[in-house]
N, C-alpha and C positions, 0 to 999 in steps of 0.2 A: 606561236602558241597563242590561242585565243584568250582574250581577257574578258571576264564576265562583267556585264554592266552592274554597277553597285546595287540597283534595285533588284536585279535578278539574283545577285548573291545574297542579299538580305532575305529574299523570299525562300531561297534554298535552305539557308540557315534556320529560318523559322519553321520550315517544313520538317527539317531534321530534328529540331527540338521537340516539336509536337509529336513527331513519330516516336522518339525515344520515350516520351512521357506516356504515350499510348501503349507502348510495349509493356509497361508496368501492369496493365490491366490483366495480363495473363497470369501473373504471379500474385497480384494484390487485388482486393484487400486481404488482410490477415488480422484476426483478433486472437489474443492469447491472455489468459487470466490464471491467477493462482486458484487452486482448489476446483472441485467439480461444480462451479457456479454456472451451470448450463444456461439457465434463463438469462443471466446477465450477459453472457457471451452472445446469446441469440439476439438480445436487444441491441447490443453494439453492432453485431453483424447486419441486422436489418437496416440500421442507420447508414453504415459505411458502404454496404453493398448498393444502397439506393443513391449513393453519390455524396453523402455527408462527409465532412472533413474528419480527420482522425480525432481532433479535439471534440467535435460534436458527438462522435461515436463513443468516446470514452465517458463523456457525461451521461449518455443514454445507458450505457452498460452499468456503470457504477450506481446510477440512480435506481436502476431496476433492482440491484442487489440491496440497496438501502430500503426500498419499498418492501421487498420480500423478507427483509431482516435475515439475510443469509446466515444460517447457522447460529443466529443470535449474537454474532459479534460484528455485524455490519448494520449501520442504521440505528434507529431508536429502539428502546426496549430490551437492551442487553448489556452485559458486562458492567454491572453496578460497581461503583467505587466503594470505599469504606463507609461512606455515608448513605449508600443505597442509590446514588444518583448516576444516571447514564450521561455521558458526554461524547462529543464527536470530534474525531481527527480526520482530515482529508487533505489531499494534494492533487494538483493537476500540473502537467508540464508539457510545453510545446517544444517539440524537437527541432522545429525550424528556427525559432528565435531564442530558445533556451529560457523563455519566460516561465516563471513558476508562480502559482497562487496556492495558498494553503491556509487552513484554519486548524487550531488546536485547542483542546479542552473547551470546545464550544458548547455552551449550555442553551437549552430552550429552542433550538432550531434543528430540525431533523435532516435537512438537505445538505449534507456535508460537501459532496462534490460540486454542487451548484454554487455553494458559498465560496468554495476554493476558486472556482472559475471567475466569480465576481471580483475576487481579490486580484486575480491575474489581469482581467480585462479592464477594470475601472480604477485601479490604483497603481502607484509606482512601488508598492510594497510587495513582499513575498509571502509574509506570514502574519496573520492576526490571531490573537488568542483570547480565550476566556469570554467573559460577558461582553467585552468590547467587540469581539468577533461576532457575537450574537446580535448586538445592536447594529453593527454594520450590515449584516445579512438581512435583518428585518427592514432596515432603512432602504435597502436595495430591492425590496419586494418579496423576499422569501417569507413563507408563513411562520408565525411565531408571535409572542413566546408561547411555548407549549411544554407540557411535562413529557420528558423523553423516557420515563420509566414505563414498565409494563407489569402486568400481574406476574409474568414469568420472572422478570428481573427482580422484583420485590421478593418473590418466594425464594429465589436463589440467594439473595442477600440475607433473608431471615434464617435460612438454613445455615449459612456461613456464620452468622452471629451466634447461633445455637451451638456451633462447633468451636466456641471460644475464638472466633475470628481467625481460624486456621484453614489453609495457609495464608500468609500475608507477605508483604514486601519490606518489612522492617528488619534491621540487623543491628547488633551491638547496642541494644537499648534495654531498659528495665520497664516492664509493663506494670502499671498500677493494678490492673486486673487482666483477665484473659483478653480483653478487647481494648486495652489502653485506657486513658492516654499514656503514651510512652515517654520516657525521659532518659537522659544519659545515665549510665551507670556511674555512681560516685566513686572517686578514687578511695581505695581502702575499704570499700563495702565488703562486709563479711557474709553477705547473703550467698546462698548456694547458687551455683551456675544454672541450676534447674529453674531459677526464677527470672532469668534474663535470656533474651533472644541473642544468640551469638552469631558470628559470621558464618559458621558452618551450617546454620539452620536454613539459610536462604538457598534453596535448591531450585532447579527448573522443573521439578516434578509437577508443579501446578501450571506449567506452561504446556498446553496440549492442543489437540485438533479443534476443540470446541471452546477454547478460551483465547486463542490468538490467531484465528483464521481470517486475517485481513484479506480483502479483495485488493489485488494489485493487478491492473490491466494495462496492456499495451495494444495499440492499434496502428497498423500501417494502412493508409487509405489508397484509393486508386491512383493517386498521383505519386505514391511512394513516400508521402510525408508521415511522420511518426509522432504519436503523443502517448503519454502514460497518465494514469490516475490511480489513486489509492483512497480507500475509505474504510474506517474502522471505528468501533466504539471502545477500543483499547483493551487493556488487560483487566480481567475480572478482579475486583477487590483491590484495585490500585489505590495508592495514597492520593487523596483529592489534590488536583493540580498537576498530577503526573502527565507528561507528554511522552509518547513513545516514538517509534521511528516513522509512523504513518505520515506525518506532515513534513518530514525531513527529506529534502531533495538529495538524491544520491544514496539514501538508505532504503526507504521503502520502494522507491522507483526512480528511474532516470531515463532520459531519452535524448538522442542526438541524431538528427536526420542523416548525418554523414556516416554513422556507424551502426546504430540499432538501439535497443532498449532493454530494460531489465525491470523486474518486479520482485518484491520480497515479502515474506511472511514469517512469523515466528516470534522469538523473544526479542522484542524491539529494544528493550533497555540494553541488551548486549549488542545486538546487531548494529545499532546506530553508532556505536563506537568505532565501527570498521567501514562504514559507508559501502556496503557490499555491492549495491547496484552501480555506484560510480566506478567501483573496481571492475565489475563485469564489463561495462561499456568501454572503459579504457583498455582492458585486456583485449577486447575484440578490435579496438582501434589499432592495436599493435599486431593484429593478424591472427589472434587466437580464435578458434571456432567456438560457437556458443556453449557447447557441452563442456569443453575444457575451461572456458572462462568462468562458467557457473561453478564447476567443481573447485577451481582455484580460490574463488571468493569464499566458499564454505570452509575450505581447509585452513585459510588464514584465521578464521574465527575459532575453529576447532582446536588449533594449536594452543590458543590461550584459554579457551573455555570448552574443554572436552565434553562437558555435560549439557551444553546448550542445545536447544531445538530450533531449527530454522530451515528455510528453503529459499531458493531463488529460481526465477525463470529468466531465460535469456533469448533474445531474438535479434538476428542481425538484419541489416538493411535489405538483404536478399530474401528474407522470410524464413531462413533456417532457424529452428528453435530447439531448445533443450531445457532441462531442469536439473537441479542438484539439491540435495538435502543432507541434514545431519540430525540424528537423534530421533527421527520418526520417518515413516513412509509417507511420501508426499504425492499428491496428484495435481495436475494442472489441465486446463481446458483450452482447446484450439478450434478455430473455424477458419478455413481458407477456401480458396476457389476450387480446390480438388476434392473437397469434402461435401457430402450431402447434408451433413448436420454437424453439430459440435462433437468433437472426439476428446476422450479423456486419456491422458498419458500418466502412467504410474512410474514414480522414481523411488528407488530404495537407497538407503544410506550407503 
């Protein structure tokens, strides 16, 4: 039996490795995003199809959505908090290294996904918050400080104030007037319950398509590497300082090269309690196909919160994708090598 020379064996192994990587080009790249954010997916596709890494493509796609102010809930100029201010939450994750960079409640800087990448690339941290996140981003070269409000967000806030600040996110408190300040109900208070906000008043009816439509994007590049990113300006009329699921790894998005990726959108205050994207990826790791993994993650939340609204997208490392939702009809966008342009998929509860 002939014995291969060590140099020849090394050459054959290298050829085989390169050949396997090259085979990915038939299936990949793939870009998938929550909602019909077609221009964002096109921007990511243009980058990754041109040879950019999954990380670079995620930044391009989410940045496009921030610039376009997708549906008013991504980027600057949307989702005012109780004080009328817009802030930014964003996250990026590298499925090769499991590194994560994120910013939360970031003021005065509009480029959320770029700030998140700066955290990942140039610090040993995972998450920076508030004005300190803003100062970091500006010190690293991003434009700012700037006013993130817009005429539309200010008008939205003005209308909300005129409606006695309803709906809002308070519960079990006494309002001094229709718009607060709020305080704890005193023991033995004889005031009518009509004068305080009870537990039952906090419903998800104010969580809807145009108040919680975060962009969460996953990209598989030509080498089969996976990255995810999320960007949002959060929930409209949130209590100042609130951070939702957008910058939380495993909740808004998650990626692992060995398995696949997930993105989420919806009522982040509830969804982050369940880490649905971590659940989706781990379910796929155990052999569950994307459709079932996505449905399973939603059902886990719905069992505890039957009125919540949310959705997830799932994609495995082979490029098979699916979505699942609860409480609303959901759409997601995909571009792959067998498509001429971005395609929209509709999912019903």
